[in-house]
N, C-alpha and C positions, 0 to 999 in steps of 0.2 A: 628376026633375030638380029636386023643389022643394032638397038640399043645394045646389044655386049658387044661391040666395037667401041662402046664409050667410056665402058668402065673393064677397070683391071681382075678379072677372077679374083685373087687373092684381096681385094677389099671388099666384093660377093659373099665371100667365107667370113670377114673378117667383122662384119655386118648380123650376119645371118647368124652367127654364134657370139658375138653379145648383147643380140636383142632376147636370142634364146635361152641364154645362161645368164644371163643380168649383171653383167660382171667383164673387166676387161681379164682377172687375174686369172677368172673359170674359162674363157676364150683361151686365154694364154695357155691355161694348163690343153686345155681340149689340141687344142693347134699346133703343140708343141714348138710355143714359140717365146717370145720373149713378151712382157709385155707392151713395154713400148714400143714393140715388132707391132701388136693389135693397135694401138693406140696410130700410130700413125697411118698404117691401113686406114681406119675408121672417117678420120680427117681428110686423106686426100681420097676416100669414095663420097665423100660430103663435098667436097668441095668437084667433085665431076659431077655426082647430083644436081649439085646449087642453090644446096638445104641442109638446115642439120637433119642429123638421124632420128638424134636423140639426146637428148635432159643428163648434164654432169650432176648429179645430185647424189651429198651423202649417203644413201641407202645404194647406190649402185645406179648407171648408166640406163636410162627409164626412155624408150621409146617415144618421140613427137606423135601427137593420135594420128596422123597424118601417115607416117611410117606405117604403123601399123599393120596395113592390107600387101605393105610391098616386101616386108620382113617375114609375115607370113608366106608367103608366094614364095621367098628364096629361100624357105625352110624345106619347104613338098619341092620345089625345083633340087636342091640340093639332095632329097631324101633318093630321088629320081633315077639324078644321074650317078649316085652308090649305086643304088640298085643292077641302073647298066653298065656301070665296070665289071661288078660282081660273076656278070651274066655272061662276061665279056673272058672273067679267066678261068682257070683249068682250073676248077675246087679237088683239092685232097682230100680222099678218102680216110688216106690212115693216117691222118694230125684232126685234133679234135682239141679245139681253143677254149677256153674256160674262163669266163673273168669272174676269180671272188675277192671276197674282202681277207686283206692280208694273216688276221687271224683267223678267219675258218679254213685255208690255205694250209697257215703254217702248225695248228694246233688240232689238225682233226683230219685231211685230206692227206696232207704226205705221211702220214703212219698210217698207212687205207693201199695210198696205188698201185704199191706192188699186188693186193687182190686182184682189180683189176685189169693187171698187164699179166697177169696168170690165164685170166681169163680171156683174156682181147688183145693175144698179143700182136695183131694187126694192124694194133689200134695205140698212134704216139701219142698222146698229151703233151699240149702247152697250153702250164699255166698263165695267166694274166694277175698278179696278185696287186689290185690296185681297190685304192679308196674313190676314186673316179668313177661315175654310175657309167654303164660303157654306154653307148649311144647302137643297141644292136642294128639299125639301120644302117649306121655310115661305119661300124669298126671291122675288122673280120674278126671277130668272137660267134664262134658256133652256138656258145650261150652264155647265161650269165646266173650265179648266184645271189639273191636276193634278200635282204631281211626286212620288215618292213609290211603293212598294212596288203601288200598286196592287189596294190592298184592302181601301176606305175600306167600308163598313155602310150601305145604304141607296140605294147610285150601284149604277149601271152603269158601268164602267170603260173605255175600251175604247185597247192603247198606241198611242199615235203613234210615236214615236220613243226607245228605249232611249235609255239617259243616260250618254255617256264623258264623262272627263276627260282635261285634255290642256293641257300649258302654252301660255301665248301673250306674246309681249310688244313692244314695240315695232322698226320697224325694226336703230336701229340698234346696240341691245343683243343681235341676235338672229348682231351678228356674229362675236357671241364663243362664239359657243353651235356649240361644228363636233361633239361629241358630248352624250349623257347625260349622263358626269358635269359636262359645263362646269356647268351647270345649278348644281351647290355652292354655286359660287364667285359667284352675285348673287344678288340679295336677295330676296325673296318678300315680295308684295301679299297680306294673309289676308284670304280673306274669315270673322268671326267665326261667325257664326252656321250658316257652312256643317256640311250632314251629311256629310262628309268631309271626309277630311288630305290633306298633301300624301303621305304614307306609302300613299298607294291608287295615286296612278304613281310615286313610286320605283319601289316594290315591282315590279313590272308592266315599268318598267326594269333591272330586275338591281342600281338598287342599295337592297336591302332594308338597314335602320340605317342607311342615313347621316339626315343631317337637313341644314334651309335657315334658310337668315338670315334674320329678318323683317325687315323692314326698320319699313309700316307694315300696322297693322289694322284695317279697317273694319269696318260693322258691316249694309249693303248691298253688293251683290256689284255695284253700277252704280257709285258709287266702287270701292270695286277696278279695276274696272275701266279707271274711267278717268284712275286713277294708273299706272294699266301703258302705255295707251295716251302718257300722257306721260313714260314713260321711266324710270318711279319704282322696279322693277321686274319678276317674270315672274309671273305670276299661274295657280292652276290653274282656266281655266276650263272650259266647254261649251260643241255648237253653238248649243242656241237666244241665249247669253248672247251670243258673239264672232262670232259671223257675219257679220254688219253691217257691222264693222271690220275684220273679213279681204279681205273682198268690196273693200273702200274703200284693204285695202293701208296702213289706219293701224297693225293690229295684222299680225304672223307668227304662223305657228302654227315654230318651229325645227323637231320632230322629226316622225314620224310616231307614236311611241306613245301609244294612248289607254289609257286603264285603266274597264272598267265600274267603276259602284259599285251596284252591284244597283237600282237604280229606274230608274223613265222617267215621259214628259212622257205624257198622258192627257185623254182629251179623255171628260169625267164625263156623265152627266146622269142623270134621278131612275129608279129601279127599275121598271125594267119600264113607262118612260113611250111612246107609242109619239111616235119619231123625226116632227117637224112638216118642210116641207119648206127653211125659212130654217137652219135646225139640220144637217140633209143635207148640203146647198149649198154649207155652213162647214165642213163636216166634210172634205169633198170637194178641197176650194180649200186648204186647212189641210194636208191629207194630201202632196198636191201641193206646196207650200215647202218639206216636212222632206225632207229626204235618206231615200233609201235605208237601210238594216239594212248594207249592204256600205261607203257610205261613210263612214257614221259610226264605222267600226272602223277608220278612216285607209288 
């Protein structure tokens, strides 16, 4: 281990994070420091190694060929260090930390957490609402809920609900929608970062090749939902986003047509990890809160 005396640990952490994430910005967000601080640590580490580790390209930081084996070993090493720290810390079996997207937390979880607390008063929840993809091997996270294809490396992913999408709108606007084709005559509220577009639902509804007139574009699904509730247009939503507003009668689903996106909501835990009782309890409760596969298909 004498080689470690030649390097600063912070520099190695910076090299590993930039190599794995591909950019200074992503590494800075994960490490909780400024971009400039990461850049300086990378420069110092390269100087200590006596050779460059990255190429600075317009698309990001790309490891030079000779540095890739080293970066892979660093990733393995930091995973091992994180596991060692986890073993050394006393785990609080009464605290369950969950990483979720802010929109899932705000539009689905918070309205139901009292039900979980009633069933499990001995378990306290800490909700880490973030768009950052939690690294379950290094972060102090018990479980995560992710949306996607369910094929993330280094984790066990259990499908909770298949994601289907469908139009929602305010009750007053729904009076104008008698059949699917009528939706082409009302403005659409667009979720800019969404991984799917209106085309997927229009095709399912037999309106392939048609287009929607856009009223507003937002960079956040919650803002889209608020605009839709306010009667400003129709939105392409999914169950965990819109169900609470639908239950309250603030939104309606004018048609029974739902389109599959090829994605789902997954409960994600560290690969091969033995699930503690608190995780099993939350998993069982969440599955009970979500609809059956038949219900999600309308």
